[in-house]
N, C-alpha and C positions, 0 to 999 in steps of 0.2 A: 547732519552738519553739509555745511553748504560747501559748493563745488569751484575753483576755480574757473572762469570763463575759457573757452577752449583754446582760443585766437592768445589769452595771456598765460606764458609759461611761468611756470616758478620762477626760474630764474629773473626774467623783467621784474615779478613784482616786488622781489626780494631786492632790486635796485632802488626800488621806489618806498623802501620802507621808512621808517621814521629812526631813530638812533635807540640805543638801547637805552632802557630806563635808567634815570639818573639815581635812585635812591631805590634801594631793595631791601626788604626787610626776611628774617628767617626768622619763624618759630619753632618752636624743639620743645621737646618734653625737660620740665623741670624734675631733679630726680632726687630723690632722698633713700637710705635705705628703710627708714621706717614706713615709707609709702607701701610696700610691698611684702605680702606673706612669706614669700620665700627669698632662700637668695639667687635662685636660678631664674626666677623672673626678673630679681634687680639687673642682674648681670646681661641680659636683653636690653637695659635703656641707659646704662650706667655710663658708657660715652656717648649721649645724646648732644651736651654741650660741645664736646671736642668733634663730633663727626659735623656738627652745624659748621663750625670754624672750620671747618677742612673745605667745605661746600664754600662760603663765605670767601676763600681764598681764592677761587676758582674766579669767582667774580669779579672781585677787587680788582683782578688780574685785566678784568676787560672793561676797566676804568668806574667801576660801578660802587657809590656808595654803601656799604652794607652795614644795614643795627639787625641787633640780637635781640630777641626776645624771648623767655623762659614761660612755659604756658602755665600761667599764675593768674590770681584776679585783677592783677594789675594792666592785663594784656589792652585791656579797652585801655585805659588812660595812654599808658604807653605810646600805641599806634597810633593814636587819635592827636597828639604830641607831635609826634616826629612826619606825619603824613608819609610816607613810604608809597613811590607811583605802584609797587606791587609785593607781595610778599610768598615765599615760600614757607608754604604748611610743611613742616617735618615733625609734628606734633605724635608722638605715640599712645603717649596717657598725660592724664591730669591726677594729680595725686594718686597714682598709679593704678589708677582705673582707664583702660584702653577705651571704655565703651563715651568717656569723657568726651573723648579726642573729636566727637562728631560735631562737640559748641564749638568749635573755632571757623570750623565753615561759616555759622551761623553769624558770628561776629564780625569777621570781616565782611561780609556780606550788609552789614547792619552799618557797618563803615564807610561801605560803598568802593572796600580797595580789592583789586584784581587779585586773584591768589591761584596756585598749581593744586595738582590732586581734585578728589573728589569733593562733590558739594554734599549738602548736610544729610541728602539722603543715601546717597553711597557709601560716606562712611558710617552712619548708621544701621548700613545692612553689614558690612565689614565685621562689625563686632558681634554677631548672632549668627555662628555658623551653620546652624538648625533652620534658620529663614534663608539662608544661601542655596543649603540644600534644596528647600522646596523650591524655592525658585528657579533653581538651576532644573528640575524635574520636571517640573510643570512646563519649560520651554525648551525639552528637549536634547536637553545637557546633559549625559549619563553621568551618575553618581554613585556609591555605591549603596547597599540596602544601610539608612540612619536610625536613630530612634535616640530621641532626648531624654535626656534621663534626669526628672529633677530628684530624685532621690534614691539612693542607694539600692532598697528594697523594690522599686518599680518593677513589676514582670517584662519579659523578655518579648516582644513580639513576634509573633509565629516567623517571620521572614528571616529573621536573625540567624545568621550561623557562622560557629568559631572556625578559625579564629576572629578576633573580635579586637578593635583598637578604640580606647578612649582618649577624647581630648576635652579640653576645658573649652565651652561653649564661647567664650569674651574674651579671650587670649591667644594672641599669637606668637612666632619668637619660637615655634616650636616647644615651647614650656611644659615640661613635664609628658613630652613625646619621649620617653626614654624605651628601652629592653622592656621594662615594667608596664608600657602601656599596650602592650599584646598578650589577650588571654585566650587560652585555649580551654579554660574551665570555668562554670561557674562561680567555686570558690574561690578562684582568681579574682575575678571580675568585680565581684560582690568588694572585694576587701581593697582592691582599687577605686572602685568608687566614691567608697567612703573617705577615703582619704583625700579623695580631690575634691569632694564636696565640701568637707569639714573643713580645708585649709583656705580653698578656696572662696568659697564660699558661691557659688554660680553651680547651674545643671552640667552633667557632661552630656558628649555629644557622642555617642559610640557609633562607628560603622564597623562594616562587614570588613576587614583587611582584607587588600589585592595581592595575592603574590604575585614578582613580574617586577617589570622595570619601571622607570621614573623619570619623569620629563617635568621639565620646566618651562612655562612661556611667559614672557615679557612684551606687552604690548605697547607702544607707542602711538600715541593719536596725534595725528596732525592735519595735512589735507586731506589724508587717508589714513586709516588703523594700517599698522607693521607690527607682524607678528615675530617675534624670532623664539625658534626654540631650541633646546637644549638637555641634553640626556645626562643625569646623573651619574656618576663612573664611583662607585664605592670600593671599597680599599681590595675587598673580596668580590673580585666577579662573578658573575654566572648563582649568586644566591640570591632567590625572587624572593627571599624573606627578610630584605634589607630595608631599608627604607629611612628616609632623613629623616634622624632624630634630631633633640637638641644636642649631643654630642657632634653630629656631622653638622650642624648648622654655626657651630661654636669652635672648628677644629676644620683641619686641612687633609679631613678623612676622605673628601669627594673632590671630583673636578668636573667640569662641564665637557661635551662634547656636542657639534653641530648635529642637528635632529631634522628631519623633514619628512612633513608630511600635510597634503592642501585638504587633507579632512578635519586634522587638529586644528589648524590656521584657523577655519571656519568655524569650528568648534569656540573657539577661544574669542573670535569678536561677536559674536552673541551672547557669549556669556559677560564679557566687559560690557554690554549695551545691557543685555537685562539687570545686571548689578549696578548701575548710573555708575559707571567709573568714569572719570575724566582725566586727560594727559598720559598717564601711564597704571600699567595693573600688571600683576603678577599672579601666575597661577599654577597649582601644582598638580598634576596628573599621572596618575598611574594606568599603566598597559599591562594587562593580564597575559598569561599565557597562549590565550589565545586570539591576542591582536584588538583588546577590546580597549575601549579607551574610560579611565572613571576621573573625573574632576573630585578630589580629595581637598582642594584648600583652595583661598582666594585672600589676595591684600588686594584692598583698593589704592591706599599709600605705600607701598612695600618700600624697605628702607633705600634711601636714595643717595646716594655718591659717587664719588671716582673708585678707579680699582683699588687704590689703596686701601680703602675702607674696607672690601671684601665682602662688597654686598651680592648677592644675587644679578640683579638688575645690572652692576658695571661689567660683572663678570662673564655673562652670557654677552652684554654687546661687546665687550673686549674681542672673543673671538670671531664676533663679525666684521670686523674691524674699524667699529663705532667709537667715538674719542668720548668721554665725557664732555670735554667742552663743546663738541658739536648737538649734544643732546640741551646743554643748558643753555646756550645759544636760540634754540628754536623754541624751547619752553621761554625764554623773555620776550620773544617776538609772538609767538603765538598767545600768550597770557595778555599782553597788552594789545595787541590788534581785535581779539575775542571781548574783550573788555569793551570797546567802541563798537562792535558788529562786524570787523572785516574779518576777508577771508584768511582762513590758517595756510602757515606753510606747510610742506609735505616734511616729514620724516627722513631723517638720511638714510641712502640707499634706496629710494623709492624713485621713478620719473611723475611721480604726480598723477598716475593712474592707479585706480582699486584694482588690486590684484585678482584674478578670473580663477575662481576654485575650478577643480578637474569634477567636480561633484556637483552635479544638480541637486540632488537630494541628502540631505545629510544624515536627517535621522533615519532614512530608508536603511542608509550603512550601517549608521551605529547599533541596528536592533538585526543587521542580518549576520 
C-alpha cells in the first residue's frame, strides 16, 4: 500500500478530499429458510436485510442516497441500472451457500464499481478453512494441529491429539460450534463427523483444542494497518475449556476487554496480508496456558455494523473509543480514493505512522 508523502500530514490531505459519494449501494444476503439445512445456520443470516438497513441509516445521515440490493441473480441488472458510486459488500451467502459470496466482488469488478471488503481471492480463501490453515502455517502464523476430514471414516493422522474440535470447513457464524463439537473419544468424534458431513454436505475440519484464553483481533486498513485486540471474558471465568460457541455468538454470555501484545499485533498483520484481506478483517486466537498463540478462525468480511447490531467489530472498537460513524467515513473516503489510485487515509487512533513492533523476529518468539 502506498504511503502519504512525509511532508503531507493526514489532516492536510483530508482537507482536500472530495465530498462523500452521493450514491452508495449495500448488497446483503437474500435469506429464505429453505436455503439452509438447519435452523442454526438460518439464524446466522436471517437479519441480513435489517442489518443492511441499519448501516444504510447511518449513511443517509451523511446525506448519501442509499440503494439496497439482495444477493440474487438480478444483482447485475439492478446495479448497472442505478450505477452507485460505490458499494458496501455485506453478503454472507448466496442461496444459503457461503462460498458463493466470492462471486460478488467479481460482479462488482466486472461492472467497475468500487466496493468495500475483500476481493475475489480473499473471499474465496475465507470459505475454505483448511486452505486458510495451510497458508497461515506456511507463513509462520501459528495454528493448532489440523486435518481435513472429507469422510467420517478417514483415519486420524498421528499428530492429532484429543480433545479435538470439529468445524464445518465452509461455514462461519459458529454454526455447529457447540459443546458437542468437542470430542474426547474416537466414538464421539466419528458420530459427530457423520452428522456434520451428512447434514451440511461438506468436509469437516478437525483441530486440536487449545485449552486456555481466547482473544479476538480486528484489523482496520487505511494509511496503515491498525489492530485492535480484545479478550473474550466468559460467564464462568478461569475455565480453560471454555470457547466461543454458537450460544456465545448469539447471546450475551460473553463480553470483551482490552488486550495488548505487540507480538500478536504483528502476527495478525501478517495473517491479514497472507489471506489477501482488504479494508477490515477478524481473527480468533487461542492463548494456551504456556502463553503461546494459535489462530483458530478468520473472517475476511466479518459482520459489519454499529454497536446496536452487537457484532464483534463494533463491540471491540467501542471499547477503544472508536465510533461506527468514524469507521464508516474512512471506508467511504478510502474506497473512493483507492478506486482512482490515490493515497489512503489513516484509520482512527493513529498518527499516520506504522506501529513499530517490539520484536524483530516474530517467528522466533512464537516457537520459543
